[in-house]
N, C-alpha and C positions, 0 to 999 in steps of 0.2 A: 570461430573461423576468423581469418584475416586475409588481407591482400598479400601478394608476394612481397617478400622482404625487399628493402632497399639494399642492394649488394652491388658495389661497384669495384671493378678491377681498374687499378690506376698503375700505368706503366710509367714511372717517373723518368725513364731513360729517354723518352721521346722528346726531341727538340723541335721547336717550330720558330724559324726566323732568328736564331741566335740565343744569346744568353742575357740574363739580367743581373743586376747588382742589388743586393739587399740594402735596405735603408740603414740597418746596423751592421757593422762589420761582423764577418763570421767569427764566432767564438765569444763575442761579447754577451753580457747578460741580456736576456730577452724580456721585454715587457709584454704583458697580455694586451692584445688589441682590444679596443672597445667593443663590447658586446659578446666576446668569446669566452668560453669556459673550458677548462682543461678536462679531458676525459680521464676517468679513474685509471690508475695503473693496472687494476684487474681487467680492464677491457683492452689492453695491449697484449697481443699474442705473437708467437713466432712458430712458423711451420716449415721446417727445413729437413732435407734428408740427413741421415745420421752422419755421413761423411762430408757434409756440405756446410759451408759458412758464408756469410755475406759481410760486406764492409759495414753495413748498417744492421743493427741488432735491436732486439726488443728493448734492451736497456737504454739505447740511444733515444727511444721515443717515449719512454715512460716519464710522465710529468711534463712532456713538451708538445704533445699533439693536443690541439684545441679546435673546437668546433663552435659555430654560431648558435646551434640549436641542438637540443636532445643529447647533451653530453653524457648523461647517465646510461643511455641506451646505445650509443655509438661504440663500435668495436673496430679495431684496426689489426690486421694480420700482416706480419712481415714474412714474405714467402718468395718462392721462385716463380718465374713466368709459367713454367710447366705446371707446377702445383696450383697456381692461381686459377687454372681452368677448372679444376675440380670444385671450386667454390661457386661456379656458375652452372646452372642447370643445363644450359645449351652448350657448354664446353667451348666457347669461343673467346678470343682475345684479340688484342691489336698490338702492333709494334713488336719489338724484339728485346733482346738483352736478358740479363739474369734476375734483376730485382723487380719485384711487384709488390704493391700494397693493396690489400683487399680491405675496403671499408664497408661495414655492413650494420644493419640495424634491424633487429627482429620485431621491433614494436612500432616505431614511428617511420613513416614513409616519405615524409616531405624532404626536399632537398636541403642542403646546408653548405655553408662554407667551412673548409677544413684548412687549418694551419699546421704545417710541419716544420721542424727546425731546419733552416737552410744549410747549416754546417754539416748536418748529417747527410743531407742529399748530396752536397758537393763532395764530401769525403767519399761517398759511394760511387758516384759517376764522374767525378772530376770537374764538374761545371754545374751551373744552375740553370734549369730549364725555363723557357719563356712560356711554355704551355704544357699541359699534360693532357693525354688521351685516355679514355676509359671505356669499359664496356659494362652495361647494365646487365642484371640477371635476365632480362627479357631479350637480350641479344642487341639491343640498340646501342650504337656507338656515340660518343660525345667527346667534345674537346672544350677545355676551359683555359682561359688565359691565367697566367700566374702573376701575382703582384708580391713584392717584397715589403715587409714591414717589420721592424723591430727584430731582425734576425730571423724572421719566419718567412716561408713561402705559403702564400694564401691562394687558394683556388676554390671554385664552386663545384660541388657534386650536384648536378641538376636533378630536380624532382622528376618523377615520371609524369608524362602527359596523359597517361591512361591509368585506369585502376581495374581491378578484378572484382566484379560483383558475383554473387553466388545465388543460385537458385537451388534449393534443397527440397526434396520430397521423399516420400516413402512408397516404394512399390509393395503392395500388400495383396497377396492371393490367398483367399480362404474359401474353404468348402469341403464337401464330402466327396471322396473319389473312390471308385471300385477299381479292380484290376484292369490295367490297359487304358485307364483314363490318361488324358494329356491336356496340357494348357500351355499357352505361349504369351509372351509380352515383349515389348520393344523399348529400348532406350536410344534416343538419337545421338546424344552426345554425353559420354560417360567420363568424368574426370576422376571420380572417387566413388567407391561403394563402402558403406560402413554398416555396422550392426546387422550383418547378414546372418539370418537365422531361419531354420526350418524345423517346425515342431509337428510330430504325428500324434494323433490321439485315437484310441480305440473307439470304434463305433459298433454297437450291437445292432446287427441286422436280423430281422425276424420274418417268419413266414408261417401262416396257419395252414395245416393240413387236415382234411376231413375224409372220413371213410364211412359209408352207409351200407346196410344190408338187412336181411330178414331171416329168421330162424324159426323152423317149426319143430318143436321138440327139443333139438339141440343142433349146434353148428359151430364152425370155426372160420376165422379170417386172419390172413397174414399181411403185415404192413412193415414199412421201414420208417424209423425216426432218424432224419438227417441232420446236418449241421455239425459244428465242432465244439458246441457248448451245450449244457443241459437244456432239454426242452422245458416248456412251462405250459400252464393253463390246460393240462390234460382233462378231458370231460367226456362222459359216456351218458347219452340219452337213450332210454328204451321205451317202447310203447306196445301194449297188447292189442291183438285183433280178435273179434268174436265171430262165431258161426251163426248164420241166420238161415231159417227155412221158411218158405212161403207156400201158400196154396190157396184153393178157393172151392166152394161148393154151393149148392142151392137146394131149396126144398119148399114144400107147401105146408101151412098150418103148424100145428103143434108137433113137437117131437120129430123134427126133421132129421134126415140122416146125419150122421156124424162123419167127420174126417179125422185122420190120425197122422201125426208127424213123429218120425223117429228122431229123438235127440236125448242124449243122456243127461245133460244138465241144461236147465232152462233158467234164464234170468229175466226174460222180458217176453210178454205176449201182447198181441194187438189184433184187432179185427176191424174191417170196414163192412158195413152191411148196407145193401142197397135194396131197391124194390119195394120198400115199405111205403104205405100212405103217410102223408105227413101227420105227425102226432102219434104214430103207432110205436108202442114200446117193444123192445126186443131184449131177450136175455141171452147172454153168451156164457156157457159153462165150460170150464176147462178141467179135464180129468187126466190123471197120469197115465191111465191105460184103461182097457175095457173092463177090467175087473173092479175098478174103483167104484165104490158106492156113492161117493160124494165128490163133487168137483173140488179141486184145490184153489180154484178161483172162479168167480162169477161176477159179471158185469151186466148192468142194464142200461140200455140207451134208448133214447126217443128219436124216432126218425124226424129228419128235417125235410122230408118230402124228397125232392129230386136228389139232394145231397146225401140222403140216407142218414146212417148213424155210425158213430165210431166209438170203439171202446179200447182201452189199453190199461195194462197193469204190469208193474215190476213184481216179480215173484221169484222165489228161490225153490226150485224143484230139482231134486237129484234122484238118480236111480230109475228114472222113468225110461221104458223101452219105446214108448210112444206117447204122444199127447192126443187126447180125445177132445175135439171141439164140438160142442153141441149148441145149436141155436133153439130158442124157445120163443116163437113168435106167434101172435094172435091172428089166426085166420087170414093169413097172407102168404104170398109166395116171396121168399127172401133169397138174396144172393150174398155170399160172404167171401171176402178176401182176408187172409190172416198172415201174420208173420210171427215167427218164434225165434228168439235170439238166445245163444248159449252165453254162459258166464265168462268166457275167455281164459288166457294162460294164467297159471298160478305158480308159485315157488320159482320165480324168475331168478337166475344167478348168472354172473359173468366173472371171468378171471382173465387177467392180462399182466404180463411182466412180473409174474409171481405173486400177485395179489388177487383176492377174491372179493367180490362185491355183490351183496344180497339185495334184490329189489322187491321180494315178496310176491303177493298176488297182484297182478296188473289189471285183470279184467280188460276192459276197453280203455283204461287210462294209460298214463305214462309216468316215468320217474327219471331222475338225473343224479349222477354222482361225479365228484371230482376224482381223478385217478392220477397216480404217480407213474411217470415214464422215464426211461433212460434212453440214451442214443443206441441205435442198432436195429436188428431185425426182430419183430415182435409178433405174437399170435393172440388173437381175441377169441375166447371160448364162451358161448352163451347156451344155456339150457333152461327148460321150463316144463311144467306139468300142465294138464288140463287141455281143453280145446284151443283152437286158434293158433296164432303165431306171435313172434316177438320181432319187431323192427328196431334197429339201433343206429345211432349217429355218434361216431367216435371222432373227436377233434383234439388237436394239441398244437402248440406253437414251437416250431423249429428255430434254433438260434445259431448264427455264425458270428465269429470275431476275427479280426485281421491276424493272419499269421505271417511272420517274416515280412512285414511291409517294407518297401524301399522305393526311392525315387531316383530318377536319372535326370541330371541337369546339364544339358549340353554335352552328353556323353560321359559324364561323371556320375557315379553311382554311390549312394549312401543309404543306409537303412537300419532297421531294428531287428535283432535276432530274437524270436520268440513270438508269443501271441499277446497282443494288447487287449487288456480287459476294457470293459466299456468305460470310457472316461479316463483311462490311464494315458499318461502323456510321456513321449519320448522326445528329447532334443537331439537332432541328428548332427553329426559332424559334417561341416560344410566349409568351403574355402571360397573367399570372394573372388579369387582368380578364375572360378568357373563361370562368373558372369561376364558376358560379353556385350559390346555395343550392338545396336541394331536388334535382331530377334533372339530371344532366349527360349528354348524349348524344355518343357518339364513333363515327364511321364511317370506314372505310378504303377507299381507292381505289388501283388499280393498273392500268396499261395492259394490255388484254386481248390474247390470242394466239388462234391458230386453235383450233377446237373440239377437235382431236385432240392438242393440245399439253398438257403438264402445266399446271395452274392455278398461276400465280405467286403467291407469298405473301411476307409480311414478318414479322419478329418485332418486336413493339412492346413497349417498356417505358415505361409511362406512369405518372407519379407526382407527388405533391406532398405537402408537409406541411400539416395542418390544425390550427388552433388554436381551440378553443372557450373563450372566456373567460366565466366564470360568476361573477356577484356573488352571494356567499353571506354570510349573517350567521354570525358566529363568536362563541363564548363566551370571554370574557376573565376569568379568575379570578386576581386579582392580576397576576402576570406570566406566566400560563399561557394560551395560546391553543389553542382546541379547534376542529377543523373536522370536519364530517361531511357528505359530499356524494357524489353519484353521477351517472353519465352513461350513457345507452344509445346505442351506436354504431349508426348507420344503415347503414354500409358497413364492410367488413372493414378493419381497421386494421393497418398494419405497425408493429410496435415502438411502441405508443402509450404516452404518459407523462401523468402528473398532476403539476402543479406548484402550490405555494402559496408566496407571499412573505409570510413573517411580519412582524408589525409591529415587532418587537424584535430585539436581537442574541441569537440562539438559542444557549444553552448546552447544551441537552439536548433530544433527541427522546424523550419518555417513552412514547409509544404511536404505533405505525404498523401499521394493519391494513387488509386489503382483503377484499371478498367478491364472489362472482360470481353474478348472477341471484338475489339474495336468500338465498344459502346462508349457511353459518356463516363467521364472521369468522376470518381467518388472519393471523398475524404475517407481515410482509413481510421477507424475509431482507436482510441488509446488502448483499449483492451486487446488489440491485435498487433501491437508492436512494442519493442523494447529497445533501449539504448544502453549498451554496456561499454562505457568508456567512449571509444570513437566508432564502434561497430553497431549499426542499426539492423535489427532483425524484424521482418514483417511476416505475420501469418497470412498467407494468401487465401482468398475466398472467391469462389466463382459465382457466388450469389444464391446457391440453392440450399445453403444452410447446413449442409451435412459435414462441413469441415474438410472436404476432399475436393480435388479439381479433376474433372473428368478428362479422359484421353481426348486429344485433339483441341482442347481448350487453349486459347491464347490469353495469357495474362501479362498486362503492362503495368509498370510501376514508374512513377516520377516522384523525385524527392529532392528537396533543397535543405542543406544544412549549413549553419554558420559556426565559425570557430574563431577564437582569439589566440594571440601569441604572447607567451611569457618571455620576457628578455631577461637575460642573466639568471635564469632559473627554470623551473617546470612546475606546471600545475595540472590538476585532474579536476574535471568537472563532475561533481557527484550528484547533481540535480539539474539537468538542463531545462531550457524552456521548450515546452512542447506545443504543437498547434493549438491555438485558442487560449493560451495561458498568458499571463502578464510576464513582462521582462524581469524575471526574478530568478537568479542563478545561484546555486551553492557550489563552492569550489574548495579545493585543498591545495596547499603549497607543498609540493613534493620536494623541492630543493630550491635554494636561492643563494645568490652571492651579491657582492657589492654592486649597486646600481640596478637592483631588481625592480621591475615593474611589469604591469600587464598592458600590453599595447592594444588599445581599443580603436585604433584609427580607422579600420575598415568595417567596424561594426555599424550598420546602418540606422539602428534605433537611436533617435536623438535623445538628448537629455544629459544632465550632469549625474555621473555615477557616484554612488557612496555605498560603503559596506555597513552591515549591521549583523548581529549575532556573532560577533567575532569571538574566537577562542582565545584571543589575547587581550590584555588590558592596554589602556592608554592608546586607543586607536587614533592615529593622526592621518588617516587616509585623505588624499586629495588628488585632484587631476591637474596636469599641466596641459593646457590647450594652446595650439599655435595657429598662426595665420595659414600655415600650409595644410592644416587639417588634422595634425597629430593630436591624438587623445591618449594620454598616459595616466593610468591609474597607479598611484604610488602608495605603498604600504610600508612606511618606514619602520614600524614597530612589530611587523608581523613576522613570526618565526617560521622556520622550516617544520612542516607538519601541522601548522596552523590551518584553520578553516573558517570560512565566513560566507555570508550571502551578499550579493551585489544587486541593487536596484537602482532606480533613477527618479529624479524629480523633473517635471516637464519644462525645463528651462535649457536653453543653450547659450554658451558664452563663446564668442568667436572674435579673437583679436584681428583687427585689420592689418596689423603688422606686429612682429615680435611675438611674444607669448604672454600668458597670464596663468596664475594659479587660482583654482576655484575648488571649493569644498562645500559640503552641505552641513550647515550647523544644526538645522532643525527641519526635518522633512515634512512636519505637519503644518508649519506656518505657510509655506516653507521658508527657510532663511538660508541664504547662500553666502559664504564667506569668500571674497575675491580680493586679489592683490596682484601687483605686478610680478612678472616672472624675472627673467634676466635683465630686463630693462623696464623702466617706468614711463608714463605718459603716453602709452599706446592707446588708441581708440579701440573700444571693444563694442561689438553689437550684441545686445542682450535681447533674446527673443523668448517670449512666453507662448507656449504651444497649445494652451487650452483656453484661448480667448474666444469670446462670442463675436462672430462677425458682425460688423456695424456698430459695436460698442466702442466708446472712447475710454481709453485707459491712460492713467497717469503714471509717469515715472516719478515717484515721490521720494524725496530725500529726507529720511528721518533725522539725519545729522543736522541739516539746516532747517528742518521743519517746514519745507516748501516743495512745491511741485516744480520740477526742473524740465519736464517735457510732457507733451500730450500727443497721443497717436490713436488713430481709429483702427481697430482690428479688421483684417481682411483675410478671408479664407481660413479662419480659425486661429490665426497667429497675430501677434502684435510685436513690433521691433523698435528698440531705442538704441541710440548710439551715445556712449558715455566713455570717458577716459578711465584708465584703470587705477586712478589715484584712490586714496582711502576715503570711502564714503559708504554709508548705509542707505540702501535703496530698496524701494518697495513698489511693485506694480499693483495698482488697485483702480477702482472706479469712483473713489471719493476725493474730496479736496484736502483730506487730512491723512494722517498716518494710520487711522484705525478704521476697521470695517470695509465694506465694499468689496470683499473677495480679493482675488488676485494672490500675489505672493510677495515676500520680502527677501532681500538678500543683504548681507553685511559685508562691506568691502574694507573693514577696518583690520583685517588680519595682516600680520607681517608679511612682507614680500619674501619670495623664496630666493634669497640671496646667497644661501649657503653659509659657510663658516667664515669666509674671508672678509666680507664687508664689515661686520661688527668689530673685528680685530682692528681693521684699518681706521675706522672712525674713532674708536676708543684710543688707539695709539696717537692719532692726531690730537685728540683732546688732551692727552697727557703731555704731549710736546708743547701745546699752547700754554698749559698751566705752568710748566717749567720755565718757558720763555717769560711769562708774566712775572714770575717771581724774580727772575734775573733782572728784568727791565726795571721793576719798581726798586730793586736794590741799587741800581745805577743812578736813580734820580735823588737818592738821599732820603727818600720817605722810609720811615721806620715805625716800629711800635705797632699799636692797634690799628692806626690809620692805614699803614701798609697792608696788614693782613686782612682788614675789612675790604679794602679794594680788591686784593687777590681773591678773597672768598666770594664777593659779589660777582665779579666777572666770571669766575670759574663756574659758579652756579648758572648764570646765563648761558655759558658755552655748553655746559652740560645739558640744559634744557633743549637747546638748539640741536645738540647731537642726538638726543632721544627723539626729537621731532624728525630728524633726518632718517634715523634707522627705522622708526615706526610712525609713518606719516599720520597726523591726526591725533596722536596719543596725547599731545599737550594742547595744540591749537584747538582741537575739536571740544575738549572739555572746558576750555576757557570760553570758547565760542558758545557752548550750550548755555553758560551762565548768563550771557548777555544777549542771547538770541531773541528774547522777548522784546528787547529795546530796538534791535536793529533787524527785526524779522524780514524786512523788505530790502535790506542791503546785503546782498549775497556775499559780497567780497569781504565783509567785516568778519564773518565767522571763521573762515580758514586761516586768516592772518592775525586774529586777535591774540593768540598766544605769542606769536613772534613779536607783535607790537609791545605786548606786556614786558617781554624780555628786554626790548630796546629801551623802553621807559626806565626800567629798573637800572639798566647799564648806564644810561645817560645821567640818572640822578647820582649814581655812585661816582662817576667820573667828575661830574660837577662839584660834588662835595669835596672830592680829593683835590681838585684844582683850587678851591677856595682855601682849603687848608694849606696848600703849598704857598699861595700867595700871602697868606697871613704869616707863615713862617719866614718868608723873605723880607717883610716890612713890620717888624715887631712893634715899632714906635708910632705907627701911623694909625689913626682912627678915622674911619669913614662914616659919615652920617647921611642916611637917606630921609629926605622929607616926604611924608606921604600926604602933605596938604595940597591945596589948590595951587597950581602953578601961577595963577594970576595974582595971588596975594603976596 
């Protein structure tokens, strides 16, 4: 995502206050204004009707249109006033006439100065305008004054005073829905919908049906298996019931009367006997009938007094017409209660849906079998032999799947034809135009089934990305942009983001904070934001840790970003400074032309910058600093496409007037190389930024091996004032050049004079030598004497010239040799070299003069007496 393009409509036919005259006459060769770069020919376009032509054409502007920034991305379109409106979203324009120029940039949004050929404009409208009017893409109108320079008309296309930030989030609705279900959500301000998708998945809905009953002998039961898919988990449980007969009788003594029970099959007999004294034994005999001679079972019990006695036995008796119970008690009156139980149903069978299931003899027990069922109307048949009855429990699971599911979105219907199997997915055809701002209604439809079937359902995943673009005013302080904006979400957002496209190439995000519902500001961790070029994207978080932002939540973001400016070229920052990191930036040079440098004037972080990890060799990076606060990082050997990292040492160098050149020779010492800029002799304030408050620091001259100043650090810094002449200096806390901490910097580097001064100096030296040769010839001096004189003086002049070009190159080295002798006389060191040159020159001249005198008086002999004058 990005902010709106810079796109300006310029109607060059509009005049304000008369005309102007270009600096260079129309038609003469044009020079490129300082700091301007010609836009590529491929960026010049023409948009005219087929039957229409203008007096200015695309060819007139190719190679002639220049801009102060972003030449590679600036485009210019020659068109008519009517067609120009089509390049602006709001379709507005100003002024009238036929010619219009549209200047646009899809990538960089900052303002810039534009230069167009004056002769082309004058040839088109017959005169030169003093001002141009324009319309931005956002509808705002602007006017810029025109100045003429080198045959060009130069005017500024102003940058936007506002920018578009973007809140992005995802509307996500997921769940299982049956026929007739509906859901709604709201979007308060919708600029764009993207990635709109609706997916339906089959859901298996189940329901367990149960049927129970009892059959004596045989019986049937009808039932229905509903749903639109095969049932499952069919099961039939059966249990048998037994016949029980009970009775009672009483008698006295032995051989008491008997009682009989009619039952064909007996499986269990029992008796309770009362009325016997405690400890009395009683015998119970069981006979099949009255003709039986012996009992089929006999039990003896001992009375427990009041509780009497109990006997029971499981037996297998069949074919009996009656059961004879006989009590045999000793000399007592007894009372008996008895129970006789039959064996229960046998040969139990069931059939259903074409299959038969055999359960065998149940007796009083139960059995279970799994059964296979299909959908439809069914009959259960059960039969058994023997006494008693059979009870059954029939159960199965009915299944429904969604058939022909569809959804309706704000009156627009889309769906799937057929039945979705469990887990089967269908992506529906949808259109983002169906989404509307405010309320969106969604309803679900599925083919219905019988009322006793499970209600069919689908799983729906409904979602789209939403982007709210909000135009906000931002604060620009130098090259720092600050944004503070908020958004209240009307619906729950999946993984919402906030994006801001900065106006410049971002080197550092100095602040990034968020808050929820007006709470406290919290720093955003690096794991939740990214910077791609100049666009910052932040993953919002309302604090509950689920990655979503709930409906009604207000999220606020404030961010500050810093950027730099490439002059006569373009750079990309590939690794910016993020909150909490050191000032260490990686960049790439996208393009460069003559005079290329990186302007750091408005970067607040103090310190001398230097490059490392350069992709090119022989790096000669340095900074030019001025009294006005300009800071220019120059990279003379860096090629287009080259990359490096930039960091700094904690030292500032500020000329009180003029300018100075400074570079880092050794960041570990550290050592800084400084020299004069376009002028020499300027005072420079040198400030060390990592000093300990209250500690006294020395400004130590390693050239003169002495302390030249002492200052006490205050508020963590210490400052010294020195001129920008050649000298090696170190800030430390000792009285010598070694130890004590601090830093050193070397001012012996050549000044940034350019290529002109060495040529002038060497030319003057050559002229002096030629003049000396001519002068000695005029004096009559000849032979070795003449050339010894010329050579000696020329050597002296050469040394003086070298000292002039590179201050300290001669005098400092001579001075270092005698510094131990004159260590307390500071003026001896810088002038020692020049003094030596003067002495040599004087000696040569004296020798030449003596030879000349000798030549003029060949017959005269002079004798010097070295004795005592008094003798």
